[in-house]
Structure formats: C-alpha cells, structure tokens
C-alpha positions as a printed NumPy array, in Angstrom:
array([[ 23.791,  31.23 ,   0.249],
       [ 25.924,  32.987,  -2.391],
       [ 24.163,  36.059,  -3.855],
       [ 26.48 ,  37.677,  -6.434],
       [ 30.255,  37.923,  -5.985],
       [ 32.655,  36.699,  -3.276],
       [ 31.98 ,  39.715,  -1.027],
       [ 28.193,  39.461,  -0.93 ],
       [ 26.693,  36.696,   1.152],
       [ 23.402,  36.339,   2.905],
       [ 22.787,  34.149,   5.918],
       [ 19.804,  31.874,   5.653],
       [ 18.089,  29.682,   8.201],
       [ 17.586,  26.035,   7.335],
       [ 14.688,  24.349,   9.119],
       [ 13.634,  20.79 ,   9.581],
       [ 10.531,  20.125,   7.464],
       [  8.597,  19.   ,  10.561],
       [  9.468,  22.234,  12.348],
       [  8.502,  24.343,   9.329],
       [  5.15 ,  22.605,   8.824],
       [  4.109,  22.739,  12.464],
       [  5.286,  26.321,  13.044],
       [  3.186,  27.395,  10.085],
       [  0.155,  25.285,  11.099],
       [  0.334,  23.23 ,   7.919],
       [ -1.387,  19.924,   8.599],
       [ -2.411,  18.974,   5.096],
       [ -0.497,  19.222,   1.817],
       [ -2.024,  18.149,  -1.508],
       [  1.244,  17.306,  -3.261],
       [  4.912,  17.133,  -2.438],
       [  7.167,  16.866,  -5.485],
       [ 10.622,  15.563,  -4.643],
       [ 13.387,  15.799,  -7.233],
       [ 16.406,  16.815,  -5.182],
       [ 19.294,  15.051,  -6.911],
       [ 20.011,  12.203,  -4.506],
       [ 18.82 ,  13.824,  -1.296],
       [ 15.373,  12.282,  -1.8  ],
       [ 16.621,   9.221,   0.094],
       [ 17.446,  11.21 ,   3.239],
       [ 14.204,  13.172,   3.075],
       [ 11.966,  10.171,   2.391],
       [ 13.684,   8.029,   5.029],
       [ 12.894,  10.785,   7.492],
       [  9.328,  11.402,   6.29 ],
       [  8.423,   7.715,   6.11 ],
       [  9.731,   7.046,   9.62 ],
       [  7.386,   9.547,  11.242],
       [  3.635,   8.882,  11.04 ],
       [  2.913,  12.478,  12.049],
       [  4.42 ,  13.548,   8.738],
       [  1.845,  11.584,   6.734],
       [  0.129,  14.872,   5.958],
       [  0.984,  14.744,   2.271],
       [ -1.946,  13.585,   0.171],
       [  0.303,  12.764,  -2.806],
       [  3.988,  12.189,  -3.449],
       [  5.7  ,  12.687,  -6.79 ],
       [  9.256,  11.371,  -6.484],
       [ 12.276,  11.004,  -8.708],
       [ 14.814,   8.582,  -7.277],
       [ 18.428,   8.749,  -8.494],
       [ 20.877,   5.892,  -9.03 ],
       [ 24.152,   7.646,  -8.195],
       [ 23.547,   7.368,  -4.432],
       [ 25.342,   4.612,  -2.487],
       [ 23.113,   1.605,  -1.79 ],
       [ 20.269,   3.286,  -3.672],
       [ 18.38 ,   0.034,  -4.38 ],
       [ 18.16 ,  -1.077,  -0.741],
       [ 17.389,   2.432,   0.485],
       [ 14.649,   2.864,  -2.12 ],
       [ 13.11 ,  -0.525,  -1.305],
       [ 13.027,   0.28 ,   2.413],
       [ 11.433,   3.673,   1.731],
       [  8.82 ,   2.091,  -0.543],
       [  8.011,  -0.53 ,   2.102],
       [  7.457,   2.207,   4.68 ],
       [  5.482,   4.453,   2.339],
       [  3.234,   1.601,   1.203],
       [  1.824,   1.303,   4.737],
       [ -0.03 ,   4.584,   4.21 ],
       [  0.107,   5.212,   0.463],
       [ -0.882,   3.438,  -2.754],
       [  1.317,   3.718,  -5.818],
       [ -0.439,   5.494,  -8.672],
       [  2.272,   5.019, -11.263],
       [  5.894,   3.99 , -11.494],
       [  8.359,   4.937, -14.187],
       [ 11.189,   3.452, -12.179],
       [ 14.046,   5.86 , -11.494],
       [ 12.288,   8.507, -13.583],
       [  9.166,   9.446, -11.613],
       [  6.669,   7.65 ,  -9.477],
       [  3.51 ,   8.812,  -7.784],
       [  1.914,   7.801,  -4.511],
       [ -1.435,   8.778,  -2.98 ],
       [ -2.802,   8.404,   0.523],
       [ -4.671,   5.137,   1.036],
       [ -8.368,   5.797,   1.149],
       [-10.233,   4.561,   4.185],
       [-13.87 ,   3.728,   3.889],
       [-16.596,   4.667,   6.304],
       [-18.278,   1.356,   6.998],
       [-21.244,   2.734,   8.849],
       [-22.631,   5.384,  11.119],
       [-24.747,   3.63 ,  13.726],
       [-27.373,   5.387,  15.854],
       [-27.365,   8.974,  17.019],
       [-24.025,   8.657,  18.743],
       [-22.163,   8.968,  15.414],
       [-20.204,   5.804,  15.892],
       [-18.076,   5.383,  12.823],
       [-15.87 ,   2.479,  11.957],
       [-13.13 ,   3.103,   9.438],
       [-11.312,   0.363,   7.583],
       [ -9.72 ,  -0.581,   4.293],
       [-11.962,  -3.667,   4.324],
       [-15.382,  -3.499,   2.698],
       [-17.216,  -4.698,   5.816],
       [-15.682,  -5.543,   9.127],
       [-19.001,  -5.701,  10.987],
       [-22.548,  -6.613,  10.045],
       [-23.998,  -3.096,  10.118],
       [-27.595,  -4.332,   9.699],
       [-27.232,  -6.615,  12.71 ],
       [-25.978,  -3.765,  14.886],
       [-28.674,  -1.36 ,  13.729],
       [-31.308,  -3.946,  14.733],
       [-29.565,  -4.447,  18.07 ],
       [-29.458,  -0.699,  18.782],
       [-33.121,  -0.411,  17.781],
       [-34.048,  -3.181,  20.221],
       [-32.016,  -1.569,  23.003],
       [-33.753,   1.772,  22.364],
       [-37.209,   0.162,  22.453],
       [-36.293,  -1.689,  25.609],
       [-35.002,   1.438,  27.355],
       [-37.834,   3.738,  26.205],
       [-40.778,   1.361,  26.611],
       [-39.396,  -0.853,  29.326],
       [-39.918,  -3.954,  27.166],
       [-37.501,  -6.855,  27.433],
       [-36.971,  -8.044,  23.886],
       [-33.434,  -9.375,  24.077]])
C-alpha cells in the first residue's frame, strides 16, 4: 500500500474474508455493502459458493457492466444467492438488496422442544401430532391402551 511518496511504503496483510470472519469469531453480519468496481463478481461468486458464508443477513450490491461476461456471471450469482436470500429491491446495475430468507417455526410439540422449520406454512398437521403425543403420554403414565 502506497503511503506518501515513492520511498515510503507499508506492507499490509490481505486475508480471505472467510479467514478474517472466523479468526475474529464473526458468525453474524447485519449488512454487507459491496460496491468494489467490478470485483463484486469474484467476491460474490466466492461467497455464494460456500454455505458457511451465509452469515450475512442482508446484501447491498452494485454490479458493474465493464466486466467480461458480466451478464452470465451476474445471473449465476443471483441464482446461487436466491437459494438463501430474497430480493428486496432491484435497480439493475445500480443497486440491489437481498435479505436472508425467513424460516418459520411450524410448531413446538411436547416437552422435548421438537421444532420443525420450513418455508412452507404447514408441513405437518400439528394438532394431529399434539393429540398423538397426548395419547402416548396418557398411555405411558396410566398404562391405558388408547391407540
């Protein structure tokens, strides 16, 4: 990194973002703003290829057109990102925003804290399983055979 004139330089260490985050115990980031003049493609290709780097709650990205094959690269990135993120807004090639997909807690059944998480509204009939667990508890506690 150049500091002032030709005789004054300072060495700096460049780290992989994964290395930096994990070394610093950063496992959740509210927002990552990416406007890095064409290098967003390399960064986002890397980030979107690693599920362990889905620690960013929100992305704010400016894609640039002067990069070779920018349309195909952007489309591939957006396909990968859309597995885990929903687009909030898109001013194409100006700025776009993405947020982590929200998963819904379908139900907490019994005392064992069984939780089922899904993007679907209901993947099981919670009422049916609560009744079933109740019957199993009665059967085991009282020795009755109800099922």
